[in-house]
Structure formats: structure tokens, C-alpha cells
N, CA, C and O atoms as a GROMACS GRO file, in nm:
protein
  416
    1MET      N    1   5.634   0.854  -3.398
    1MET     CA    2   5.663   0.995  -3.406
    1MET      C    3   5.600   1.070  -3.288
    1MET      O    4   5.662   1.158  -3.230
    2LYS      N    5   5.474   1.033  -3.254
    2LYS     CA    6   5.407   1.099  -3.141
    2LYS      C    7   5.482   1.074  -3.011
    2LYS      O    8   5.487   1.160  -2.923
    3LYS      N    9   5.542   0.955  -3.000
    3LYS     CA   10   5.615   0.922  -2.877
    3LYS      C   11   5.734   1.014  -2.855
    3LYS      O   12   5.778   1.033  -2.742
    4ILE      N   13   5.784   1.070  -2.961
    4ILE     CA   14   5.898   1.161  -2.950
    4ILE      C   15   5.850   1.305  -2.933
    4ILE      O   16   5.908   1.381  -2.855
    5LEU      N   17   5.747   1.342  -3.005
    5LEU     CA   18   5.702   1.482  -3.003
    5LEU      C   19   5.640   1.525  -2.872
    5LEU      O   20   5.665   1.636  -2.826
    6VAL      N   21   5.561   1.439  -2.809
    6VAL     CA   22   5.494   1.476  -2.684
    6VAL      C   23   5.596   1.509  -2.575
    6VAL      O   24   5.586   1.615  -2.514
    7PRO      N   25   5.694   1.421  -2.547
    7PRO     CA   26   5.794   1.458  -2.445
    7PRO      C   27   5.877   1.580  -2.485
    7PRO      O   28   5.916   1.659  -2.399
    8LEU      N   29   5.902   1.594  -2.614
    8LEU     CA   30   5.979   1.709  -2.661
    8LEU      C   31   5.904   1.839  -2.634
    8LEU      O   32   5.963   1.937  -2.589
    9PHE      N   33   5.774   1.841  -2.661
    9PHE     CA   34   5.693   1.960  -2.632
    9PHE      C   35   5.685   1.986  -2.482
    9PHE      O   36   5.690   2.102  -2.438
   10ALA      N   37   5.674   1.881  -2.403
   10ALA     CA   38   5.668   1.897  -2.258
   10ALA      C   39   5.799   1.956  -2.206
   10ALA      O   40   5.797   2.046  -2.121
   11LEU      N   41   5.911   1.907  -2.255
   11LEU     CA   42   6.042   1.958  -2.213
   11LEU      C   43   6.059   2.103  -2.253
   11LEU      O   44   6.107   2.184  -2.174
   12SER      N   45   6.022   2.137  -2.376
   12SER     CA   46   6.037   2.276  -2.420
   12SER      C   47   5.948   2.369  -2.338
   12SER      O   48   5.987   2.482  -2.309
   13GLY      N   49   5.829   2.322  -2.300
   13GLY     CA   50   5.741   2.403  -2.216
   13GLY      C   51   5.802   2.428  -2.079
   13GLY      O   52   5.794   2.539  -2.026
   14ALA      N   53   5.863   2.325  -2.022
   14ALA     CA   54   5.928   2.341  -1.891
   14ALA      C   55   6.046   2.436  -1.899
   14ALA      O   56   6.067   2.516  -1.808
   15LEU      N   57   6.123   2.429  -2.006
   15LEU     CA   58   6.237   2.518  -2.022
   15LEU      C   59   6.194   2.663  -2.042
   15LEU      O   60   6.264   2.755  -2.002
   16MET      N   61   6.080   2.682  -2.104
   16MET     CA   62   6.030   2.818  -2.125
   16MET      C   63   5.986   2.882  -1.994
   16MET      O   64   5.983   3.004  -1.985
   17LEU      N   65   5.951   2.804  -1.894
   17LEU     CA   66   5.908   2.859  -1.766
   17LEU      C   67   6.025   2.918  -1.688
   17LEU      O   68   6.005   3.009  -1.608
   18GLN      N   69   6.146   2.868  -1.709
   18GLN     CA   70   6.262   2.913  -1.633
   18GLN      C   71   6.283   3.064  -1.641
   18GLN      O   72   6.297   3.127  -1.536
   19PRO      N   73   6.284   3.127  -1.760
   19PRO     CA   74   6.300   3.272  -1.764
   19PRO      C   75   6.184   3.345  -1.699
   19PRO      O   76   6.202   3.454  -1.644
   20ALA      N   77   6.065   3.289  -1.704
   20ALA     CA   78   5.948   3.354  -1.642
   20ALA      C   79   5.967   3.363  -1.492
   20ALA      O   80   5.932   3.464  -1.431
   21ILE      N   81   6.020   3.258  -1.432
   21ILE     CA   82   6.046   3.259  -1.287
   21ILE      C   83   6.147   3.367  -1.254
   21ILE      O   84   6.129   3.442  -1.158
   22ALA      N   85   6.254   3.377  -1.334
   22ALA     CA   86   6.357   3.478  -1.309
   22ALA      C   87   6.298   3.618  -1.321
   22ALA      O   88   6.329   3.705  -1.239
   23GLN      N   89   6.216   3.642  -1.421
   23GLN     CA   90   6.156   3.774  -1.438
   23GLN      C   91   6.061   3.805  -1.324
   23GLN      O   92   6.061   3.917  -1.272
   24ASP      N   93   5.982   3.709  -1.284
   24ASP     CA   94   5.892   3.732  -1.171
   24ASP      C   95   5.971   3.761  -1.045
   24ASP      O   96   5.932   3.847  -0.966
   25GLY      N   97   6.080   3.690  -1.025
   25GLY     CA   98   6.165   3.712  -0.908
   25GLY      C   99   6.224   3.852  -0.906
   25GLY      O  100   6.227   3.918  -0.803
   26GLU      N  101   6.272   3.896  -1.021
   26GLU     CA  102   6.330   4.030  -1.028
   26GLU      C  103   6.224   4.137  -1.004
   26GLU      O  104   6.249   4.235  -0.934
   27ALA      N  105   6.106   4.120  -1.063
   27ALA     CA  106   5.998   4.216  -1.042
   27ALA      C  107   5.956   4.218  -0.896
   27ALA      O  108   5.930   4.324  -0.840
   28LEU      N  109   5.950   4.102  -0.836
   28LEU     CA  110   5.913   4.092  -0.694
   28LEU      C  111   6.019   4.158  -0.607
   28LEU      O  112   5.986   4.231  -0.514
   29PHE      N  113   6.147   4.134  -0.638
   29PHE     CA  114   6.258   4.197  -0.566
   29PHE      C  115   6.244   4.350  -0.571
   29PHE      O  116   6.263   4.418  -0.470
   30LYS      N  117   6.213   4.401  -0.687
   30LYS     CA  118   6.201   4.546  -0.704
   30LYS      C  119   6.078   4.604  -0.635
   30LYS      O  120   6.074   4.723  -0.603
   31SER      N  121   5.977   4.519  -0.611
   31SER     CA  122   5.854   4.568  -0.548
   31SER      C  123   5.858   4.559  -0.395
   31SER      O  124   5.769   4.612  -0.328
   32LYS      N  125   5.958   4.495  -0.342
   32LYS     CA  126   5.973   4.480  -0.196
   32LYS      C  127   6.091   4.565  -0.148
   32LYS      O  128   6.168   4.613  -0.230
   33PRO      N  129   6.105   4.583  -0.018
   33PRO     CA  130   6.215   4.666   0.033
   33PRO      C  131   6.351   4.595   0.037
   33PRO      O  132   6.443   4.643   0.102
   34CYS      N  133   6.364   4.481  -0.031
   34CYS     CA  134   6.488   4.404  -0.032
   34CYS      C  135   6.608   4.488  -0.076
   34CYS      O  136   6.719   4.474  -0.023
   35ALA      N  137   6.585   4.576  -0.175
   35ALA     CA  138   6.694   4.654  -0.233
   35ALA      C  139   6.754   4.755  -0.135
   35ALA      O  140   6.860   4.811  -0.161
   36ALA      N  141   6.689   4.778  -0.023
   36ALA     CA  142   6.746   4.868   0.077
   36ALA      C  143   6.873   4.808   0.138
   36ALA      O  144   6.962   4.881   0.181
   37CYS      N  145   6.881   4.677   0.143
   37CYS     CA  146   6.995   4.610   0.206
   37CYS      C  147   7.073   4.518   0.112
   37CYS      O  148   7.184   4.478   0.145
   38HIS      N  149   7.017   4.484  -0.002
   38HIS     CA  150   7.081   4.388  -0.093
   38HIS      C  151   7.089   4.442  -0.235
   38HIS      O  152   7.006   4.522  -0.278
   39SER      N  153   7.191   4.397  -0.307
   39SER     CA  154   7.199   4.420  -0.450
   39SER      C  155   7.241   4.288  -0.515
   39SER      O  156   7.273   4.191  -0.446
   40ILE      N  157   7.240   4.285  -0.644
   40ILE     CA  158   7.272   4.161  -0.713
   40ILE      C  159   7.421   4.129  -0.703
   40ILE      O  160   7.457   4.014  -0.677
   41ASP      N  161   7.507   4.228  -0.722
   41ASP     CA  162   7.650   4.196  -0.728
   41ASP      C  163   7.741   4.277  -0.635
   41ASP      O  164   7.863   4.272  -0.650
   42ALA      N  165   7.684   4.350  -0.541
   42ALA     CA  166   7.766   4.425  -0.446
   42ALA      C  167   7.707   4.413  -0.306
   42ALA      O  168   7.586   4.421  -0.288
   43LYS      N  169   7.795   4.395  -0.208
   43LYS     CA  170   7.750   4.387  -0.069
   43LYS      C  171   7.706   4.526  -0.025
   43LYS      O  172   7.777   4.625  -0.045
   44LEU      N  173   7.588   4.533   0.034
   44LEU     CA  174   7.541   4.656   0.095
   44LEU      C  175   7.536   4.629   0.246
   44LEU      O  176   7.640   4.602   0.306
   45VAL      N  177   7.420   4.634   0.306
   45VAL     CA  178   7.405   4.594   0.446
   45VAL      C  179   7.411   4.442   0.454
   45VAL      O  180   7.474   4.385   0.544
   46GLY      N  181   7.344   4.378   0.360
   46GLY     CA  182   7.346   4.233   0.349
   46GLY      C  183   7.430   4.189   0.231
   46GLY      O  184   7.477   4.273   0.154
   47PRO      N  185   7.448   4.059   0.216
   47PRO     CA  186   7.533   4.010   0.108
   47PRO      C  187   7.473   4.032  -0.030
   47PRO      O  188   7.351   4.045  -0.045
   48ALA      N  189   7.560   4.035  -0.131
   48ALA     CA  190   7.514   4.041  -0.270
   48ALA      C  191   7.447   3.908  -0.303
   48ALA      O  192   7.487   3.803  -0.251
   49PHE      N  193   7.347   3.912  -0.387
   49PHE     CA  194   7.276   3.790  -0.424
   49PHE      C  195   7.368   3.690  -0.495
   49PHE      O  196   7.348   3.569  -0.484
   50LYS      N  197   7.467   3.739  -0.567
   50LYS     CA  198   7.563   3.648  -0.632
   50LYS      C  199   7.643   3.572  -0.526
   50LYS      O  200   7.676   3.455  -0.547
   51GLU      N  201   7.675   3.636  -0.415
   51GLU     CA  202   7.744   3.568  -0.304
   51GLU      C  203   7.655   3.460  -0.243
   51GLU      O  204   7.701   3.350  -0.212
   52VAL      N  205   7.529   3.494  -0.225
   52VAL     CA  206   7.433   3.398  -0.167
   52VAL      C  207   7.420   3.278  -0.260
   52VAL      O  208   7.423   3.163  -0.215
   53ALA      N  209   7.405   3.304  -0.391
   53ALA     CA  210   7.392   3.195  -0.488
   53ALA      C  211   7.516   3.106  -0.487
   53ALA      O  212   7.504   2.984  -0.495
   54ALA      N  213   7.634   3.166  -0.476
   54ALA     CA  214   7.758   3.088  -0.474
   54ALA      C  215   7.768   3.004  -0.347
   54ALA      O  216   7.812   2.889  -0.352
   55LYS      N  217   7.729   3.061  -0.234
   55LYS     CA  218   7.737   2.989  -0.107
   55LYS      C  219   7.648   2.866  -0.106
   55LYS      O  220   7.687   2.761  -0.054
   56TYR      N  221   7.530   2.877  -0.163
   56TYR     CA  222   7.433   2.768  -0.157
   56TYR      C  223   7.426   2.685  -0.286
   56TYR      O  224   7.339   2.599  -0.298
   57ALA      N  225   7.515   2.711  -0.381
   57ALA     CA  226   7.514   2.639  -0.509
   57ALA      C  227   7.522   2.488  -0.486
   57ALA      O  228   7.611   2.439  -0.418
   58GLY      N  229   7.427   2.417  -0.545
   58GLY     CA  230   7.427   2.272  -0.539
   58GLY      C  231   7.378   2.211  -0.409
   58GLY      O  232   7.374   2.089  -0.396
   59GLN      N  233   7.341   2.293  -0.313
   59GLN     CA  234   7.294   2.239  -0.184
   59GLN      C  235   7.146   2.204  -0.193
   59GLN      O  236   7.063   2.286  -0.233
   60GLU      N  237   7.115   2.083  -0.156
   60GLU     CA  238   6.976   2.040  -0.155
   60GLU      C  239   6.899   2.118  -0.048
   60GLU      O  240   6.947   2.135   0.064
   61GLY      N  241   6.782   2.164  -0.083
   61GLY     CA  242   6.697   2.237   0.011
   61GLY      C  243   6.735   2.383   0.029
   61GLY      O  244   6.680   2.450   0.117
   62ALA      N  245   6.827   2.433  -0.052
   62ALA     CA  246   6.871   2.572  -0.037
   62ALA      C  247   6.757   2.671  -0.060
   62ALA      O  248   6.747   2.770   0.012
   63ALA      N  249   6.673   2.646  -0.158
   63ALA     CA  250   6.562   2.738  -0.187
   63ALA      C  251   6.466   2.746  -0.068
   63ALA      O  252   6.419   2.855  -0.033
   64ASP      N  253   6.437   2.632  -0.007
   64ASP     CA  254   6.348   2.633   0.110
   64ASP      C  255   6.412   2.704   0.229
   64ASP      O  256   6.345   2.778   0.301
   65LEU      N  257   6.542   2.682   0.248
   65LEU     CA  258   6.614   2.748   0.356
   65LEU      C  259   6.611   2.900   0.338
   65LEU      O  260   6.580   2.974   0.430
   66LEU      N  261   6.644   2.945   0.217
   66LEU     CA  262   6.644   3.089   0.190
   66LEU      C  263   6.504   3.148   0.200
   66LEU      O  264   6.487   3.259   0.250
   67ALA      N  265   6.405   3.075   0.151
   67ALA     CA  266   6.267   3.125   0.161
   67ALA      C  267   6.229   3.146   0.308
   67ALA      O  268   6.162   3.243   0.341
   68GLY      N  269   6.273   3.056   0.394
   68GLY     CA  270   6.248   3.072   0.538
   68GLY      C  271   6.318   3.194   0.594
   68GLY      O  272   6.261   3.266   0.676
   69HIS      N  273   6.442   3.219   0.550
   69HIS     CA  274   6.515   3.336   0.597
   69HIS      C  275   6.449   3.465   0.547
   69HIS      O  276   6.441   3.564   0.620
   70ILE      N  277   6.401   3.462   0.423
   70ILE     CA  278   6.335   3.580   0.366
   70ILE      C  279   6.207   3.610   0.444
   70ILE      O  280   6.183   3.725   0.481
   71LYS      N  281   6.128   3.510   0.468
   71LYS     CA  282   5.998   3.531   0.534
   71LYS      C  283   6.013   3.558   0.684
   71LYS      O  284   5.948   3.648   0.737
   72ASN      N  285   6.097   3.482   0.751
   72ASN     CA  286   6.106   3.488   0.897
   72ASN      C  287   6.224   3.568   0.951
   72ASN      O  288   6.231   3.594   1.071
   73GLY      N  289   6.316   3.607   0.863
   73GLY     CA  290   6.436   3.675   0.908
   73GLY      C  291   6.543   3.574   0.949
   73GLY      O  292   6.516   3.454   0.956
   74SER      N  293   6.662   3.624   0.976
   74SER     CA  294   6.771   3.537   1.022
   74SER      C  295   6.872   3.622   1.098
   74SER      O  296   6.870   3.745   1.092
   75GLN      N  297   6.959   3.553   1.169
   75GLN     CA  298   7.062   3.624   1.245
   75GLN      C  299   7.188   3.540   1.248
   75GLN      O  300   7.182   3.419   1.272
   76GLY      N  301   7.303   3.604   1.224
   76GLY     CA  302   7.430   3.536   1.232
   76GLY      C  303   7.469   3.455   1.111
   76GLY      O  304   7.574   3.389   1.112
   77VAL      N  305   7.389   3.455   1.006
   77VAL     CA  306   7.421   3.376   0.887
   77VAL      C  307   7.530   3.444   0.804
   77VAL      O  308   7.619   3.377   0.753
   78TRP      N  309   7.521   3.577   0.791
   78TRP     CA  310   7.617   3.652   0.712
   78TRP      C  311   7.689   3.759   0.795
   78TRP      O  312   7.741   3.856   0.740
   79GLY      N  313   7.691   3.742   0.924
   79GLY     CA  314   7.756   3.839   1.011
   79GLY      C  315   7.663   3.884   1.122
   79GLY      O  316   7.556   3.826   1.141
   80PRO      N  317   7.703   3.987   1.195
   80PRO     CA  318   7.627   4.026   1.314
   80PRO      C  319   7.496   4.101   1.287
   80PRO      O  320   7.411   4.108   1.375
   81ILE      N  321   7.480   4.156   1.168
   81ILE     CA  322   7.359   4.234   1.141
   81ILE      C  323   7.245   4.138   1.106
   81ILE      O  324   7.254   4.064   1.008
   82PRO      N  325   7.137   4.139   1.184
   82PRO     CA  326   7.025   4.047   1.156
   82PRO      C  327   6.944   4.092   1.034
   82PRO      O  328   6.936   4.210   1.002
   83MET      N  329   6.885   3.994   0.968
   83MET     CA  330   6.791   4.024   0.860
   83MET      C  331   6.652   4.016   0.920
   83MET      O  332   6.614   3.912   0.974
   84PRO      N  333   6.575   4.124   0.912
   84PRO     CA  334   6.441   4.122   0.972
   84PRO      C  335   6.345   4.037   0.888
   84PRO      O  336   6.369   4.014   0.769
   85PRO      N  337   6.236   3.992   0.949
   85PRO     CA  338   6.133   3.922   0.872
   85PRO      C  339   6.074   4.016   0.767
   85PRO      O  340   6.069   4.138   0.787
   86ASN      N  341   6.030   3.959   0.656
   86ASN     CA  342   5.972   4.038   0.549
   86ASN      C  343   5.825   4.004   0.531
   86ASN      O  344   5.783   3.891   0.551
   87ALA      N  345   5.748   4.104   0.493
   87ALA     CA  346   5.605   4.086   0.470
   87ALA      C  347   5.584   4.027   0.332
   87ALA      O  348   5.544   4.096   0.238
   88VAL      N  349   5.611   3.897   0.321
   88VAL     CA  350   5.591   3.824   0.196
   88VAL      C  351   5.513   3.697   0.226
   88VAL      O  352   5.513   3.647   0.338
   89THR      N  353   5.446   3.647   0.125
   89THR     CA  354   5.376   3.519   0.140
   89THR      C  355   5.478   3.406   0.125
   89THR      O  356   5.592   3.430   0.084
   90GLU      N  357   5.436   3.285   0.157
   90GLU     CA  358   5.524   3.169   0.138
   90GLU      C  359   5.564   3.159  -0.009
   90GLU      O  360   5.680   3.133  -0.041
   91GLU      N  361   5.467   3.178  -0.097
   91GLU     CA  362   5.493   3.168  -0.242
   91GLU      C  363   5.592   3.277  -0.287
   91GLU      O  364   5.684   3.249  -0.364
   92GLU      N  365   5.573   3.400  -0.240
   92GLU     CA  366   5.666   3.508  -0.276
   92GLU      C  367   5.806   3.479  -0.225
   92GLU      O  368   5.904   3.503  -0.295
   93ALA      N  369   5.816   3.429  -0.103
   93ALA     CA  370   5.946   3.397  -0.046
   93ALA      C  371   6.016   3.289  -0.130
   93ALA      O  372   6.136   3.298  -0.154
   94LYS      N  373   5.942   3.191  -0.175
   94LYS     CA  374   5.997   3.083  -0.258
   94LYS      C  375   6.043   3.138  -0.393
   94LYS      O  376   6.152   3.104  -0.440
   95ILE      N  377   5.963   3.224  -0.454
   95ILE     CA  378   6.001   3.285  -0.583
   95ILE      C  379   6.128   3.367  -0.566
   95ILE      O  380   6.220   3.358  -0.648
   96LEU      N  381   6.133   3.448  -0.461
   96LEU     CA  382   6.252   3.529  -0.436
   96LEU      C  383   6.375   3.442  -0.412
   96LEU      O  384   6.482   3.471  -0.465
   97ALA      N  385   6.360   3.337  -0.333
   97ALA     CA  386   6.472   3.248  -0.303
   97ALA      C  387   6.524   3.182  -0.431
   97ALA      O  388   6.645   3.176  -0.452
   98GLU      N  389   6.435   3.133  -0.514
   98GLU     CA  390   6.478   3.070  -0.638
   98GLU      C  391   6.545   3.170  -0.731
   98GLU      O  392   6.642   3.137  -0.799
   99TRP      N  393   6.495   3.292  -0.732
   99TRP     CA  394   6.555   3.397  -0.815
   99TRP      C  395   6.695   3.431  -0.764
   99TRP      O  396   6.789   3.444  -0.843
  100VAL      N  397   6.710   3.447  -0.633
  100VAL     CA  398   6.841   3.477  -0.575
  100VAL      C  399   6.939   3.366  -0.611
  100VAL      O  400   7.053   3.393  -0.650
  101LEU      N  401   6.897   3.241  -0.598
  101LEU     CA  402   6.987   3.129  -0.629
  101LEU      C  403   7.022   3.120  -0.777
  101LEU      O  404   7.120   3.056  -0.814
  102SER      N  405   6.943   3.184  -0.862
  102SER     CA  406   6.972   3.181  -1.006
  102SER      C  407   7.075   3.286  -1.047
  102SER      O  408   7.120   3.287  -1.161
  103GLN      N  409   7.113   3.375  -0.955
  103GLN     CA  410   7.211   3.480  -0.988
  103GLN      C  411   7.350   3.418  -0.994
  103GLN      O  412   7.390   3.346  -0.903
  104LYS      N  413   7.421   3.445  -1.099
  104LYS     CA  414   7.555   3.386  -1.116
  104LYS      C  415   7.658   3.494  -1.137
  104LYS      O  416   7.776   3.464  -1.153
   0.00000   0.00000   0.00000
């Protein structure tokens, strides 16, 4: 019985973390100037996060790639308007990237 319960509790704990990451990502998004150029479902200056999630869906390393774009900026990925670097830590960039990729 213990052999079944321990992995079951571990799995349920891991699944419970998923919404926490999404909430932290949304709170972080709202606390940074990201919303000046992005929204969840409509293109503003930059692409909608749902578009970004669709473009990178299923791609290995997408979260790391996006985290790099968030932290360091990018140019030519979504058109001629460059995305400037953002004042975020590596960890914040990773949280934001994972949150953006979770938008459906």
C-alpha cells in the first residue's frame, strides 16, 4: 500500500504546483512593464501571448529561448519592432516565459 501512496502523493504535489506557477507568472507580468506592449489575447505593439504560446507549442527549449528574449530583448522575431531588454532576473524571465507558454 505504501508503494502506491508515496508516488501518488508526490504526483499530486507536483500537479498542485502548476497553478502556482501560472499565478506567479500573471502577478509578475502585471508588476512589470510587459503590459505596455503585450496582452494575453490581442496584438498590441508585440504579439499576444496566446500567439507566442501557439508558435512555440511543443518545441523543446522554448521556455529557455523566450526567457532569453525577455531578459535580453530580441529583434526581427515578430516583425520589425524590436523588443527591448527587460530588468528581470533569470528566474523571473523563466517564470514569465513558462507563464506565456501556458496561455492557450
